[in-house]
N, C-alpha and C positions, 0 to 999 in steps of 0.2 A: 182349863188353866190350872196349874198347881198353886198351892197356897202361897209359895214363896214370891212369884211375880205379882200375885194379887196384893200382897202386903205392901208392895212398892207404891200402890195408890193411896195408902193410908198416910195422911199428912204427918203424923207423929213418927211413923216408921221411916218415912222418906227424909224427914229432917235429921233423924239420928244417923242415917246413912251418909248424908252429905255435910253434916256439921263440921266446920273447920276447913272445908274445901274452898277453892277459889270461887266455885259456883255459888256456894252458900253465902260467901261474903258479898258477892255481887247482888244476890237476890235480897239480902237483908236491907239494902238501902232503898228498896222499892216500896211504894205504898202497899197496904195489906191486900187489896183486891188484885193488883198487878202481880204481887209476889205469889199469891195463891195460884193464879193462872200460869205463871212460869213454872211453879212446882208441878202443876198438872202436866205441862208439856214435858218437863224433865222426866216425870214418872212414866209417861207414855214411851219416851225414848229408851229408858232403862228396860222397860218390859219387852219391847220388840228386840232390843239389842241382846237381851238375855236369850231370846229364842235363837237368834242368829249364831250366838257364840256357844250354844249348848252342844258340844261335840259328843255328848253321851247318847244322843238320840239320832235316828236316821234323818237324812236330809228331807225325805218325803214327808215325814211327820212334822218337821219344823216348817216346811212349806205350807202344810195344811193349817198350822197355827197362824201363820202370817195371813193366809186367806181368810181365816176367821176374823182377824183384826180388820181386814178390808170390808168384810160383810158387816161387822158391828159399826164401823165408821159410816158405812152407807145407811144403816138404820138410824144412827144418831142424826145425820143430816136430813133424813126423811121424817124426823120426829116420831120414830118408832122405838120400842124397847131396844136399847143399844148394848146389852150384855156387858162385856168387859170394858167397853168404851164409854159407859154411862158417866164415869167420873169426869169426863172432859166437857160435859154439857154446859156447865156454868161458864167455863172459859171460852168455849166456842161461841156461845150466844152473847157473852159480855163484851167480847173483843172482835167479833166477826172473823174468827180464824177460819182459814180456807181448808176444805177437805183435801184439795189437791196437794197441799203441802204435807199433811199427815200421810197421804198415800205415797208421796215421794220418799219420805223417810222409810216406809215399809219397803219400797222398791230398792232402796239402798241396802237394807238388811237382806232382801232377796238375793242380791248379788253375792253376799257372803254365804248364803245358804246354798245357792246353786253350785258353787265351786269355791275352793280355797283360792282367793286372789293371790297370785304370785307374779310379781314384776309386771304390772299392767302397763300398757302404753300410756302416754300422758293424756291422751283423749279419754281413755277409760277411767283413769284416776280422776280427771276433772269431772266426769259424770258422777263418779262415786262421791266425791266431795260435795257436789251440788245436792245430791240426794240426802246424804247422812248429816250434813252440816249446814249448807246454805238454806235448805228447806226449813230447818229449825230456826235459822235467822229470819226467814220470811214470816214465820209464825211470831217470833219474838218482837219484830218491829211494830206489829199491830198492837201488842201489849205496851210497847214503849210510846205509842201514840205518834209515830212518825208519819210524815207524808210519804206517799208511795215512791216517788222519784228518789230522794236521798235514802229512804229506807231500804229500797231494793239494792242500791249501790252498796250500802253498809253491809247488808246481809251477804251479798256476793263476795265482797272483799274480806270481811272479818270472819265469815264462816270458813272460807278456804284457809285463811291464816291459822285459825284455831285447829282445823283438822290436820293440816300439814304438820303443825307443831306436835299434835298427838301422835301422828305416824312416826315422827322422829324420836319421840320419847318412848314409844312402846315397841321398839324394834324387837327386843328379846321376848316380850310377852306375846307378840303376834307370831313370831317364829315358832314359839312353843306349841301353837295350835295350827301350824302349817301355813301361815300367811306371811306375805312379803308385799307391802304396799309401795315400796320404792319403785319409781317408774323405770322401765327397762332402758329408756334412752339415757338416763343419768347413770345407771349401772354400767351400760356399755361404754359411756364416755370415760368412766373410771377404770375400764378394763375388766369388768366383771361380767361374765357371760352366763353363769349358772343362774337358774331361777329357784334353786333349792334354798329355802329360807335360812337354814342353819349354816350352810356353806357360804352363802352370800354375806350374811352379817358377821361371819367369822373371818372374812377376808379383810386385811388391813386397809385395802383400797376403798372399803365402804365409807371411810371418812370423807373422801372426795365427793361421792354421790350424795351423801347426807348434807354436806355443805352447799352443794348446788341446790338441793331442795330447800334448805334453810333460806337461801337467797330469794327463792320464789316466795316463801312465806313472809319474809321481811318486806318484799314489795307489796304484798297484800296488806300487811299491817300498816304500812305507810299510806296506802291508798285509803284504807278505812279511817285512819286518823285525819286525813284531809277532809273526808266527809264530815266527821264529827267537829273538826275545828271550824267548819263553816256555820256551825250552830244552827242546824235545822231544827224545826219544831219537834219536841218530844222529850222524854225522860232519858237522857243519855248517860247518866252516871254508871248504870250497870254495864253497858257495853264498853265504856271507857275502862272500867275496872277489869273486865275480862281481857281486853286488849293489853292493858298494862301487865297483868299477871302472866299471861301466856307469852308475851314478848320477853319478860324477865326470864321465864323458863327457857325459852329458845336461846337467849343470849348466854345463859349459863351453860347450855349444851354446846354452844359454839366455843366457849372457853375450854370445856373439858374434852371435846371431840367425841367421835363415835367409834374409835378403835376399841375392840374388846380387851379387857373386861370393862363393861359400862355399868354405871349406876343410873337408876331412874331418878331424874332430877325432881326435887320437890321444893316448894317454898315454905320456909318456917313461919310459924305464927307471927313472930315479931315483924318479919319482913312484909308479910301479908297485911298486917295492920298498918304499916307505914305506907304501903301502896294505897290502901283505902283512904287513909288520911290525906295523902298527896292529891289523889284524884278528887276527893271531896272538896278540897280547898282550891286547887288550881285548875281542875277540870282536865 
């Protein structure tokens, strides 16, 4: 591993990277041990994501690095020296995190390494979201102390809602590296037949496809909120914050639309603090 991804496992370096973000705001409300475990998960995700997104190296080399992560996770769960995965040990043992969920995240990154995803069908997009986002949710609910039933429902719904929002926010960044995550069914419905990322997102009809995907995301947000409103056991303030922040981002994108030129929607510090205060007081 290079020194740059290794640095992501350092708590101080990681905090500097995410300070001021919605993720950081959500994690700050958690108790110390839970917060440290969530930062460990976040660090893992950043490190494997950096491998998937590093277009400067051949795909075969990146695939080897992902395999090294799989091997190190296997060693960690077998109580052997775990190499680059060693920093996860405390979180894994403290919260019973499952190896299968870490491996699912890597499998999602493998999808990006194997080929540049361009206009996947809805089934493939659903699988991708399950691996790169819902699996992270499954890890997180154990740190939140949730029972498995409502916890898995929350991970399933909120993970997809957050990932679809990211896809809609990152259209231009993804196209710049040759990727287009908008599903082909929604593109075809809007009259867009090309799978070329630049051509597709430059077509004014992209707004219709994005609004249809936003509707799916809003359905997932609503379902996640129903789970949380039922007040299952667990520390729910962090997922409430993430839901509120990302839904605010999605609603702003719906107001602005997706016709080029687009801007990457961000939430200012004052608005973020207001959302934190609202969720802290009213849930």
